[in-house]
DSSP file (Angstrom, degrees, kcal/mol; ACC not computed):
  #  RESIDUE AA STRUCTURE BP1 BP2  ACC     N-H-->O    O-->H-N    N-H-->O    O-->H-N    TCO  KAPPA ALPHA  PHI   PSI    X-CA   Y-CA   Z-CA
    1    1 A M              0   0    0      0, 0.0     0, 0.0     0, 0.0     0, 0.0   0.000 360.0 360.0 360.0 120.6    2.3  -20.2  102.5
    2    2 A P        -     0   0    0      0, 0.0     2,-0.6     0, 0.0     0, 0.0  -0.287 360.0-124.6 -66.8 151.0    4.0  -18.5   99.4
    3    3 A Q    >   -     0   0    0      1,-0.1     3,-0.7     3,-0.0     0, 0.0  -0.886  19.7-164.3 -96.6 118.1    4.3  -14.8   99.2
    4    4 A D  T 3  S+     0   0    0     -2,-0.6    -1,-0.1     1,-0.2     0, 0.0   0.737  78.5  62.8 -74.8 -23.5    2.8  -13.5   95.9
    5    5 A N  T 3  S+     0   0    0      2,-0.1     2,-0.4     0, 0.0    -1,-0.2   0.376  87.5  88.1 -88.9   6.3    4.2  -10.0   95.7
    6    6 A K  S <  S-     0   0    0     -3,-0.7     2,-0.2     0, 0.0    -3,-0.0  -0.880  71.3-132.1-110.0 146.1    7.9  -11.2   95.4
    7    7 A M        -     0   0    0     -2,-0.4    -2,-0.1     1,-0.1    -3,-0.0  -0.574  25.7-108.4 -85.6 147.5    9.7  -12.0   92.2
    8    8 A H     >  -     0   0    0     -2,-0.2     4,-2.3     1,-0.1     3,-0.4  -0.541  30.1-120.6 -67.5 138.0   11.7  -15.2   91.8
    9    9 A P  H  > S+     0   0    0      0, 0.0     4,-2.0     0, 0.0     5,-0.2   0.857 112.0  52.7 -57.4 -36.4   15.3  -14.4   91.7
   10   10 A D  H  > S+     0   0    0      2,-0.2     4,-2.6     1,-0.2     5,-0.2   0.906 108.4  50.8 -60.5 -41.6   15.7  -15.9   88.2
   11   11 A D  H  > S+     0   0    0     -3,-0.4     4,-2.4     2,-0.2    -1,-0.2   0.925 109.5  49.2 -62.7 -44.1   12.9  -13.8   86.9
   12   12 A L  H  X S+     0   0    0     -4,-2.3     4,-2.1     1,-0.2    -1,-0.2   0.893 112.3  49.3 -64.0 -35.7   14.4  -10.6   88.3
   13   13 A R  H  X S+     0   0    0     -4,-2.0     4,-2.4    -5,-0.3    -2,-0.2   0.931 111.2  48.5 -65.7 -43.5   17.7  -11.5   86.7
   14   14 A N  H  X S+     0   0    0     -4,-2.6     4,-2.3     1,-0.2    -2,-0.2   0.839 110.3  52.8 -68.7 -33.6   16.1  -12.2   83.4
   15   15 A L  H  X S+     0   0    0     -4,-2.4     4,-2.2    -5,-0.2    -1,-0.2   0.926 109.7  48.1 -67.1 -39.5   14.2   -8.8   83.6
   16   16 A I  H  X S+     0   0    0     -4,-2.1     4,-2.7     2,-0.2    -2,-0.2   0.939 113.1  47.1 -65.7 -46.6   17.4   -6.9   84.2
   17   17 A I  H  X S+     0   0    0     -4,-2.4     4,-2.7     1,-0.2     5,-0.2   0.911 111.4  50.8 -62.5 -41.9   19.2   -8.6   81.3
   18   18 A F  H  X S+     0   0    0     -4,-2.3     4,-2.4     2,-0.2    -1,-0.2   0.902 111.7  48.3 -62.6 -42.3   16.2   -8.1   79.0
   19   19 A G  H  X S+     0   0    0     -4,-2.2     4,-2.1     2,-0.2     5,-0.2   0.953 113.7  48.0 -62.9 -49.6   16.2   -4.3   80.0
   20   20 A A  H  X S+     0   0    0     -4,-2.7     4,-2.1     1,-0.2    -2,-0.2   0.927 114.4  44.3 -58.3 -51.4   20.0   -4.1   79.4
   21   21 A L  H  X S+     0   0    0     -4,-2.7     4,-2.6     1,-0.2     5,-0.2   0.853 111.2  53.5 -67.6 -36.0   19.9   -5.8   76.0
   22   22 A S  H  X S+     0   0    0     -4,-2.4     4,-2.8    -5,-0.2    -1,-0.2   0.914 110.6  47.6 -61.2 -42.2   16.8   -3.8   74.9
   23   23 A L  H  X S+     0   0    0     -4,-2.1     4,-2.4     2,-0.2     5,-0.3   0.887 112.9  48.7 -66.0 -44.0   18.8   -0.5   75.7
   24   24 A V  H  X S+     0   0    0     -4,-2.1     4,-2.5    -5,-0.2    -2,-0.2   0.920 113.4  46.2 -65.9 -43.2   21.9   -1.8   73.9
   25   25 A L  H  X S+     0   0    0     -4,-2.6     4,-2.9     2,-0.2     5,-0.2   0.940 114.4  48.0 -66.0 -44.6   19.8   -2.8   70.8
   26   26 A W  H  X S+     0   0    0     -4,-2.8     4,-2.3    -5,-0.2    -2,-0.2   0.942 114.7  45.3 -66.5 -43.5   17.9    0.6   70.8
   27   27 A L  H  X S+     0   0    0     -4,-2.4     4,-3.2    -5,-0.2     5,-0.2   0.936 115.5  47.7 -62.4 -45.0   21.1    2.6   71.1
   28   28 A G  H  X S+     0   0    0     -4,-2.5     4,-3.1    -5,-0.3     5,-0.4   0.921 111.2  49.0 -62.7 -43.9   22.9    0.6   68.5
   29   29 A F  H  X>S+     0   0    0     -4,-2.9     4,-2.3    -5,-0.2     5,-2.1   0.922 113.9  47.9 -59.4 -46.0   20.0    0.8   66.1
   30   30 A S  I  <>S+     0   0    0     -4,-2.3     5,-2.2    -5,-0.2    -2,-0.2   0.925 118.2  39.8 -55.9 -51.9   19.9    4.6   66.7
   31   31 A H  I  <5S+     0   0    0     -4,-3.2    -2,-0.2    -5,-0.2    -1,-0.2   0.924 125.1  33.2 -70.2 -46.0   23.7    5.0   66.2
   32   32 A F  I  <5S+     0   0    0     -4,-3.1    -3,-0.2    -5,-0.2    -2,-0.2   0.702 133.7  18.6 -91.3 -20.9   24.3    2.6   63.3
   33   33 A V  I  X5S+     0   0    0     -4,-2.3     4,-1.7    -5,-0.4    -3,-0.2   0.773 125.1  40.2-115.5 -57.5   21.0    2.9   61.2
   34   34 A L  I  ><S+     0   0    0     -5,-2.1     4,-2.9     1,-0.2     5,-0.2   0.914 112.9  53.8 -67.3 -42.6   19.0    6.1   62.1
   35   35 A N  H  ><S+     0   0    0     -5,-2.2     4,-2.2    -6,-0.2    -1,-0.2   0.922 111.1  44.8 -63.5 -44.9   22.0    8.5   62.4
   36   36 A P  H  > S+     0   0    0      0, 0.0     4,-2.2     0, 0.0    -1,-0.2   0.921 112.0  52.7 -60.1 -42.5   23.4    7.7   59.0
   37   37 A Q  H  X S+     0   0    0     -4,-1.7     4,-1.9     1,-0.2    -2,-0.2   0.905 110.0  48.9 -61.3 -43.4   19.9    7.9   57.5
   38   38 A K  H  X S+     0   0    0     -4,-2.9     4,-2.4     2,-0.2    -1,-0.2   0.899 110.6  49.9 -57.6 -40.7   19.5   11.4   59.0
   39   39 A E  H  X S+     0   0    0     -4,-2.2     4,-2.1     1,-0.2    -2,-0.2   0.868 110.2  50.7 -72.0 -32.8   22.8   12.5   57.7
   40   40 A Q  H  X S+     0   0    0     -4,-2.2     4,-2.2     2,-0.2    -1,-0.2   0.856 112.1  47.9 -65.9 -37.6   21.9   11.2   54.2
   41   41 A M  H  X S+     0   0    0     -4,-1.9     4,-2.3    -5,-0.2    -2,-0.2   0.890 111.7  48.7 -76.2 -34.5   18.6   13.1   54.3
   42   42 A R  H  X S+     0   0    0     -4,-2.4     4,-1.9     2,-0.2    -2,-0.2   0.900 113.1  47.6 -66.9 -40.6   20.2   16.3   55.4
   43   43 A E  H  X S+     0   0    0     -4,-2.1     4,-2.9     2,-0.2     5,-0.3   0.933 112.3  49.7 -68.5 -45.1   22.9   16.0   52.7
   44   44 A A  H  X S+     0   0    0     -4,-2.2     4,-2.4     1,-0.2    -2,-0.2   0.928 112.4  48.2 -56.7 -47.6   20.1   15.3   50.1
   45   45 A Q  H  X S+     0   0    0     -4,-2.3     4,-2.2     2,-0.2    -1,-0.2   0.866 109.6  51.9 -64.6 -36.3   18.1   18.3   51.3
   46   46 A R  H  X S+     0   0    0     -4,-1.9     4,-2.6     2,-0.2    -2,-0.2   0.953 113.1  45.3 -63.1 -51.9   21.2   20.6   51.2
   47   47 A V  H  X S+     0   0    0     -4,-2.9     4,-2.2     1,-0.2    -2,-0.2   0.870 112.7  50.4 -61.8 -36.2   21.9   19.5   47.6
   48   48 A Q  H  X S+     0   0    0     -4,-2.4     4,-2.6    -5,-0.3    -1,-0.2   0.908 110.7  49.4 -67.4 -42.6   18.3   19.9   46.6
   49   49 A T  H  X S+     0   0    0     -4,-2.2     4,-2.3     1,-0.2    -2,-0.2   0.921 110.9  49.8 -65.9 -41.6   18.2   23.4   48.1
   50   50 A Q  H  X S+     0   0    0     -4,-2.6     4,-2.1     1,-0.2    -1,-0.2   0.898 112.3  48.1 -63.2 -38.6   21.3   24.4   46.3
   51   51 A A  H  X S+     0   0    0     -4,-2.2     4,-2.1     1,-0.2    -2,-0.2   0.909 111.0  49.6 -63.9 -42.7   19.9   23.1   43.1
   52   52 A A  H  X S+     0   0    0     -4,-2.6     4,-2.5     2,-0.2    -1,-0.2   0.882 111.5  49.4 -63.6 -40.9   16.7   24.9   43.5
   53   53 A L  H  X S+     0   0    0     -4,-2.3     4,-2.4     1,-0.2    -1,-0.2   0.883 111.6  48.7 -67.7 -36.2   18.5   28.1   44.3
   54   54 A K  H  X S+     0   0    0     -4,-2.1     4,-2.0    -5,-0.2    -1,-0.2   0.871 112.2  47.9 -69.6 -35.0   20.7   27.8   41.2
   55   55 A E  H  X S+     0   0    0     -4,-2.1     4,-2.7     2,-0.2     6,-0.2   0.919 113.3  48.6 -74.4 -42.7   17.7   27.0   39.0
   56   56 A Q  H  <>S+     0   0    0     -4,-2.5     5,-2.2     1,-0.2     6,-1.2   0.901 111.2  50.2 -64.8 -41.7   15.8   30.1   40.5
   57   57 A T  H ><5S+     0   0    0     -4,-2.4     3,-0.9     4,-0.2    -1,-0.2   0.911 111.6  48.8 -63.2 -43.8   18.8   32.3   40.0
   58   58 A E  H 3<5S+     0   0    0     -4,-2.0    -2,-0.2     1,-0.2    -1,-0.2   0.888 111.7  47.9 -65.1 -38.9   19.1   31.2   36.3
   59   59 A N  T 3<5S-     0   0    0     -4,-2.7    -1,-0.2    -5,-0.1    -2,-0.2   0.435 119.1-108.3 -87.7   7.9   15.4   31.7   35.6
   60   60 A G  T < 5S+     0   0    0     -3,-0.9    64,-0.6    -4,-0.3    -3,-0.2   0.588  87.9 115.5  90.3   7.0   15.4   35.1   37.1
   61   61 A F  S   <S+     0   0    0     -5,-2.2     2,-0.5     1,-0.3    -4,-0.2   0.800  84.0  36.1 -78.5 -29.3   13.4   34.5   40.2
   62   62 A I  S    S-     0   0    0     -6,-1.2     2,-0.4    -9,-0.1    -2,-0.3  -0.991  76.4-172.4-126.6 125.7   16.4   35.3   42.4
   63   63 A V        -     0   0    0     -2,-0.5     3,-0.2    63,-0.2    -5,-0.1  -0.905  26.8-137.8-119.6 144.7   18.8   38.0   41.3
   64   64 A E  S    S+     0   0    0     -2,-0.4     2,-0.5     1,-0.3    -1,-0.1   0.891  99.4  28.5 -66.4 -40.2   22.0   38.8   42.8
   65   65 A V  S    S-     0   0    0     -3,-0.1     2,-0.4    60,-0.0    -1,-0.3  -0.959  80.5-155.3-121.8 111.3   21.4   42.5   42.6
   66   66 A D        -     0   0    0     -2,-0.5    59,-0.2    -3,-0.2    58,-0.0  -0.691   8.9-159.3 -89.0 139.7   17.8   43.7   42.6
   67   67 A L        -     0   0    0     57,-2.7     2,-0.1    -2,-0.4    -2,-0.0  -0.804  26.5 -99.8-108.0 155.0   16.9   46.9   41.0
   68   68 A P     >  -     0   0    0      0, 0.0     4,-2.4     0, 0.0     5,-0.2  -0.465  37.0-114.2 -69.8 152.9   13.9   49.0   41.6
   69   69 A R  H  > S+     0   0    0      1,-0.2     4,-2.8     2,-0.2     5,-0.2   0.883 114.2  47.9 -56.6 -47.9   11.1   48.6   38.9
   70   70 A D  H  > S+     0   0    0      1,-0.2     4,-2.2     2,-0.2    -1,-0.2   0.921 113.0  48.6 -61.0 -43.1   11.4   52.1   37.5
   71   71 A E  H  > S+     0   0    0      2,-0.2     4,-1.3     1,-0.2    -2,-0.2   0.932 113.5  47.0 -63.7 -45.2   15.2   51.9   37.3
   72   72 A L  H >X S+     0   0    0     -4,-2.4     4,-0.9     1,-0.2     3,-0.5   0.930 111.5  48.6 -65.3 -46.2   15.1   48.6   35.6
   73   73 A L  H 3< S+     0   0    0     -4,-2.8     3,-0.4     1,-0.2    -1,-0.2   0.826 104.8  61.3 -64.1 -31.3   12.5   49.5   33.1
   74   74 A G  H >< S+     0   0    0     -4,-2.2     3,-0.6     1,-0.2    -1,-0.2   0.830 104.7  49.7 -60.4 -33.3   14.5   52.8   32.3
   75   75 A K  H << S+     0   0    0     -4,-1.3     3,-0.3    -3,-0.5    -1,-0.2   0.751 112.9  46.7 -73.0 -23.4   17.4   50.6   31.1
   76   76 A Q  T >< S+     0   0    0     -4,-0.9     3,-1.4    -3,-0.4    -1,-0.2   0.226  71.1 116.0-106.8  16.6   15.2   48.5   28.9
   77   77 A T  G X  S+     0   0    0     -3,-0.6     3,-1.0     1,-0.3    -1,-0.2   0.776  71.4  61.9 -62.2 -25.0   13.0   51.1   27.0
   78   78 A A  G 3  S+     0   0    0     -3,-0.3    -1,-0.3     1,-0.3    -2,-0.1   0.799 107.1  43.0 -71.4 -25.3   14.4   50.2   23.6
   79   79 A S  G <  S+     0   0    0     -3,-1.4    15,-2.6     2,-0.0    16,-0.5  -0.069  99.4  92.2-110.4  36.5   13.1   46.6   23.8
   80   80 A R  E <   -A   93   0A   0     -3,-1.0     2,-0.6    13,-0.2    13,-0.2  -0.976  62.0-142.5-135.4 144.7    9.7   47.3   25.2
   81   81 A L  E     -A   92   0A   0     11,-2.5    11,-2.4    -2,-0.4     2,-0.2  -0.932  31.1-129.1-101.6 117.7    6.2   47.8   23.7
   82   82 A K  E     -A   91   0A   0     -2,-0.6     2,-0.4     9,-0.2     9,-0.3  -0.481  17.8-161.5 -73.9 139.0    4.3   50.4   25.8
   83   83 A I  E     +A   90   0A   0      7,-3.1     7,-2.1    -2,-0.2     2,-0.3  -0.989  21.6 156.3-117.4 124.7    0.7   49.7   27.1
   84   84 A D  E     +A   89   0A   0     -2,-0.4     5,-0.2     5,-0.2    -2,-0.0  -0.861   9.6 135.7-152.3 113.8   -1.5   52.7   28.1
   85   85 A N        -     0   0    0      3,-2.2    20,-0.1    -2,-0.3    -2,-0.0  -0.899  68.4 -80.8-146.2 178.2   -5.3   52.8   28.2
   86   86 A P  S    S+     0   0    0      0, 0.0     3,-0.1     0, 0.0     0, 0.0   0.698 126.3  32.1 -62.8 -18.7   -8.0   54.0   30.6
   87   87 A L  S    S+     0   0    0      1,-0.2    18,-2.6    18,-0.1    19,-0.6   0.773 120.8  23.8-107.8 -32.1   -7.7   50.9   32.8
   88   88 A V  E     - B   0 104A   0     16,-0.2    -3,-2.2    17,-0.1     2,-0.3  -0.937  50.4-169.2-136.0 159.4   -4.0   49.7   32.7
   89   89 A F  E     +AB  84 103A   0     14,-1.7    14,-2.8    -2,-0.3     2,-0.3  -0.933  36.2  84.7-135.9 163.1   -0.6   50.8   32.0
   90   90 A G  E     -AB  83 102A   0     -7,-2.1    -7,-3.1    -2,-0.3     2,-0.3  -0.997  56.4 -94.4 148.9-153.2    2.8   49.0   31.5
   91   91 A S  E     -AB  82 101A   0     10,-1.9    10,-0.9    -2,-0.3     9,-0.7  -0.986  16.1-121.4-163.8 162.1    4.8   47.4   28.8
   92   92 A I  E     -AB  81  99A   0    -11,-2.4   -11,-2.5    -2,-0.3     2,-0.5  -0.932  26.8-127.7-111.0 129.3    5.6   44.1   27.1
   93   93 A N  E   > -AB  80  98A   0      5,-2.4     5,-1.3    -2,-0.4     4,-0.4  -0.680  13.9-153.1 -75.8 120.3    9.2   42.9   26.9
   94   94 A L  T   5S+     0   0    0    -15,-2.6    57,-2.9    -2,-0.5     2,-1.0   0.618  77.0  87.8 -77.5  -9.1    9.8   42.2   23.2
   95   95 A R  B   5S-E  150   0B   0    -16,-0.5     3,-0.5     1,-0.2    55,-0.2  -0.796 119.6 -10.3 -88.7 113.4   12.5   39.6   24.1
   96   96 A G  T   5S-     0   0    0     53,-4.0    37,-0.4    -2,-1.0    -1,-0.2   0.366 105.2 -98.8  85.8  -7.1   10.4   36.5   24.5
   97   97 A A  T   5 +     0   0    0     -4,-0.4     2,-0.7    52,-0.3    -3,-0.2   0.929  65.2 173.8  52.5  51.7    7.1   38.6   24.3
   98   98 A R  E   < -B   93   0A   0     -5,-1.3    -5,-2.4    -3,-0.5     2,-1.1  -0.795  32.9-144.6 -95.2 114.0    6.9   38.5   28.1
   99   99 A L  E     +BC  92 131A   0     32,-1.7    32,-2.7    -2,-0.7    -7,-0.2  -0.700  46.3 143.0 -73.0 101.0    4.2   40.6   29.7
  100  100 A D  E     +     0   0A   0     -2,-1.1     2,-0.3    -9,-0.7    29,-0.2   0.276  50.5  59.6-135.0   5.7    6.2   41.6   32.8
  101  101 A D  E     +B   91   0A   0    -10,-0.9   -10,-1.9    20,-0.2     2,-0.4  -0.818  60.0 143.9-139.4  98.9    5.1   45.2   33.5
  102  102 A L  E     +BD  90 120A   0     18,-1.3    17,-3.1    -2,-0.3    18,-1.8  -0.981  17.1 178.4-146.1 129.9    1.5   45.9   34.3
  103  103 A G  E     -BD  89 118A   0    -14,-2.8   -14,-1.7    -2,-0.4     2,-0.5  -0.884  24.9-124.9-128.4 158.3   -0.2   48.3   36.6
  104  104 A L  E     -BD  88 117A   0     13,-3.4    13,-0.8    -2,-0.3     3,-0.3  -0.906   9.3-161.5-109.8 127.8   -3.9   49.1   37.3
  105  105 A K  E    S+     0   0A   0    -18,-2.6   -17,-0.1    -2,-0.5    -1,-0.1   0.806  90.2  49.2 -72.6 -32.1   -5.1   52.6   37.1
  106  106 A D  E    S+     0   0A   0    -19,-0.6     2,-0.4    11,-0.1    -1,-0.2   0.556 103.1  68.1 -88.9  -9.1   -8.2   52.2   39.1
  107  107 A Y  E     -     0   0A   0     -3,-0.3    10,-2.4    10,-0.2     2,-0.2  -0.916  64.2-166.7-115.6 142.3   -6.6   50.5   42.1
  108  108 A H  E     - D   0 116A   0     -2,-0.4     8,-0.2     8,-0.3     9,-0.1  -0.743  27.8-132.7-121.3 163.8   -4.2   52.1   44.4
  109  109 A T  S    S+     0   0    0      6,-2.2     2,-0.2    -2,-0.2     7,-0.1   0.650  91.6  36.6 -91.9 -17.8   -1.7   51.0   47.1
  110  110 A T  S >  S-     0   0    0      5,-0.5     3,-0.6     1,-0.1    -2,-0.1  -0.805  82.1-116.9-126.1 167.9   -2.9   53.5   49.8
  111  111 A V  T 3  S+     0   0    0     -2,-0.2    -1,-0.1     1,-0.2    -3,-0.0   0.689 111.9  66.0 -70.5 -23.0   -6.2   55.1   50.7
  112  112 A E  T 3  S-     0   0    0      1,-0.0    -1,-0.2     3,-0.0     0, 0.0   0.574 104.7-128.9 -78.2 -11.9   -4.9   58.4   49.7
  113  113 A R    <   +     0   0    0     -3,-0.6    -2,-0.1     2,-0.1     3,-0.1   0.863  64.7 133.6  69.8  34.2   -4.7   57.3   46.1
  114  114 A T        +     0   0    0      1,-0.2     2,-0.4     2,-0.0    -1,-0.1   0.831  63.8  34.5 -87.1 -34.5   -1.1   58.4   45.6
  115  115 A E  S    S-     0   0    0     -5,-0.1    -6,-2.2     3,-0.0    -5,-0.5  -0.982  77.1-126.5-127.9 133.7    0.3   55.4   43.9
  116  116 A N  E     -D  108   0A   0     -2,-0.4     2,-0.4    -8,-0.2    -8,-0.3  -0.378  33.8-105.5 -73.8 157.2   -1.2   52.9   41.4
  117  117 A S  E     -D  104   0A   0    -10,-2.4   -13,-3.4   -13,-0.8     2,-0.4  -0.740  29.2-150.9 -88.9 131.5   -1.1   49.3   42.1
  118  118 A V  E     -D  103   0A   0     -2,-0.4   -15,-0.3   -15,-0.2     3,-0.1  -0.849  14.9-179.7-100.8 134.3    1.4   47.3   40.1
  119  119 A V  E     +     0   0A   0    -17,-3.1     2,-0.4    -2,-0.4   -16,-0.2   0.827  64.3  40.4-100.0 -41.3    0.5   43.7   39.4
  120  120 A L  E     -D  102   0A   0    -18,-1.8   -18,-1.3     8,-0.0    -1,-0.2  -0.921  62.4-167.3-119.3 139.2    3.5   42.3   37.3
  121  121 A F  B     -F  129   0C   0      8,-1.4     8,-1.8    -2,-0.4   -20,-0.2  -0.970  21.9-116.1-125.1 133.3    7.2   43.0   37.8
  122  122 A P    >   -     0   0    0      0, 0.0     3,-1.3     0, 0.0     5,-0.1  -0.166  40.8 -79.4 -71.4 165.7   10.0   42.3   35.4
  123  123 A K  T 3  S+     0   0    0      1,-0.2   -62,-0.1     5,-0.1   -63,-0.1  -0.428 116.2  41.1 -58.5 131.5   12.9   39.9   35.8
  124  124 A G  T 3  S+     0   0    0    -64,-0.6   -57,-2.7     1,-0.6    -1,-0.2   0.371  86.8 109.2 106.0   0.2   15.6   41.7   38.0
  125  125 A T  S <  S-     0   0    0     -3,-1.3    -1,-0.6   -59,-0.2   -62,-0.1  -0.632  86.5-101.2 -98.3 166.5   13.3   43.2   40.5
  126  126 A P  S    S+     0   0    0      0, 0.0   -63,-0.2     0, 0.0    -1,-0.1   0.876 117.4  21.7 -62.6 -37.7   13.2   41.9   44.2
  127  127 A Y  S    S-     0   0    0     -5,-0.1    -6,-0.2   -65,-0.1   -66,-0.1  -0.573  84.6-163.6-132.2  72.6   10.0   39.9   43.5
  128  128 A P        +     0   0    0      0, 0.0     2,-0.4     0, 0.0    -5,-0.1  -0.232  13.5 171.2 -60.3 131.3    9.5   39.2   39.7
  129  129 A K  B     +F  121   0C   0     -8,-1.8    -8,-1.4   -29,-0.2     2,-0.3  -0.982  13.4 149.8-141.2 133.7    6.1   38.2   38.5
  130  130 A Y        -     0   0    0     -2,-0.4     2,-0.5   -10,-0.2   -30,-0.2  -0.979  41.2-115.4-157.5 167.2    5.3   37.9   34.7
  131  131 A V  B     -C   99   0A   0    -32,-2.7   -32,-1.7    -2,-0.3     2,-0.3  -0.943  30.5-176.1-111.4 124.3    3.3   36.2   32.1
  132  132 A E        -     0   0    0     -2,-0.5     2,-0.3   -34,-0.2   -34,-0.1  -0.878  12.7-147.1-118.1 154.3    5.0   34.1   29.5
  133  133 A Q        -     0   0    0    -37,-0.4     2,-0.3    -2,-0.3    -2,-0.0  -0.821  13.2-151.9-112.2 156.5    3.6   32.2   26.5
  134  134 A G        -     0   0    0     -2,-0.3     2,-0.4     2,-0.0    12,-0.1  -0.947   4.8-147.0-131.4 153.4    4.9   28.9   25.1
  135  135 A W        -     0   0    0     10,-0.5     2,-0.4    -2,-0.3     9,-0.1  -0.930  14.1-171.7-117.2 141.3    4.9   27.3   21.7
  136  136 A V        -     0   0    0     -2,-0.4     3,-0.1     0, 0.0    -2,-0.0  -0.995   3.4-177.5-133.7 135.9    4.7   23.5   21.1
  137  137 A S        -     0   0    0     -2,-0.4     7,-0.1     5,-0.1    -2,-0.0  -0.965  29.6-140.5-129.8 150.0    5.1   21.6   18.0
  138  138 A P  S    S+     0   0    0      0, 0.0     2,-0.7     0, 0.0    -1,-0.1   0.773  91.3  82.3 -74.1 -25.3    4.8   17.7   17.3
  139  139 A D    >   -     0   0    0      1,-0.2     3,-0.9    -3,-0.1    -2,-0.1  -0.728  67.8-162.8 -84.9 112.2    7.8   18.1   15.1
  140  140 A K  T 3  S+     0   0    0     -2,-0.7    -1,-0.2     1,-0.2    -3,-0.0   0.779  89.0  56.6 -69.4 -25.4   10.9   18.0   17.3
  141  141 A N  T 3  S+     0   0    0     -3,-0.1     2,-0.4     2,-0.1    -1,-0.2   0.707  83.0 100.1 -79.4 -14.4   13.0   19.6   14.4
  142  142 A L  S <  S-     0   0    0     -3,-0.9     2,-0.7     1,-0.1    -5,-0.1  -0.543  72.9-135.3 -71.8 123.6   10.8   22.6   14.1
  143  143 A K        -     0   0    0     -2,-0.4    -2,-0.1     3,-0.0    -1,-0.1  -0.741  25.1-168.9 -86.2 121.0   12.3   25.6   15.8
  144  144 A T        -     0   0    0     -2,-0.7    -9,-0.0    -9,-0.1    -7,-0.0  -0.723  31.2 -89.8-105.7 153.3    9.7   27.4   17.8
  145  145 A P        +     0   0    0      0, 0.0   -10,-0.5     0, 0.0     2,-0.2  -0.315  50.8 179.6 -63.6 151.8   10.0   30.8   19.5
  146  146 A N    >   -     0   0    0    -12,-0.1     3,-1.1    -3,-0.0   -50,-0.1  -0.544  48.0 -69.0-132.5-163.8   11.3   30.7   23.1
  147  147 A A  T 3  S+     0   0    0      1,-0.2   -49,-0.1    -2,-0.2   -50,-0.1   0.642 129.0  50.9 -71.0 -16.8   12.1   33.1   25.9
  148  148 A E  T 3  S+     0   0    0    -52,-0.1    -1,-0.2     2,-0.1     2,-0.2   0.397  80.8 118.2-100.2  -1.0   15.1   34.5   24.0
  149  149 A T    <   -     0   0    0     -3,-1.1   -53,-4.0   -54,-0.1     2,-0.6  -0.479  61.4-135.4 -71.8 136.4   13.3   35.3   20.7
  150  150 A I  B     -E   95   0B   0    -55,-0.2     2,-0.3    -2,-0.2   -55,-0.2  -0.817  21.0-160.1 -92.8 122.1   13.3   38.9   19.8
  151  151 A W        -     0   0    0    -57,-2.9     2,-0.3    -2,-0.6   -54,-0.1  -0.707   2.0-151.0-101.1 153.9    9.8   40.1   18.6
  152  152 A R              0   0    0     -2,-0.3   -73,-0.0     1,-0.1    -2,-0.0  -0.853 360.0 360.0-121.7 160.4    9.2   43.1   16.5
  153  153 A V              0   0    0     -2,-0.3    -1,-0.1     0, 0.0    -2,-0.0   0.462 360.0 360.0 -92.5 360.0    6.2   45.5   16.3
């Protein structure tokens, strides 16, 4: 009478060979295929991060030396148009006609109402937020105003 719970010696040998080959293939694929792909992805991510940081620095979103809002605006008083009415206060930068300094008189940062809420901040502050406008022309040779155009009142 044969015993059903014992494996044939050839089957056991084949199972051990299959397990060893599977392990070798898995480790080889991981070492020769997946690890180089991971390194390529890490390098691409590093390059992309550096390019994004460079672009943000050039566009003024990241500044090497951040100045407080009041100090920065004090330096630029000659090239700004002041805004002051019962609801809002601030100024427009005449270089590029950028609205980058706007505060709300009826909203405050604290319950004690000691300081008004400021919504837009100029380039060069720690967290710049501003509104820009753009001009588009179907004629590629036509020069349109850009962020460096100086506007006059």
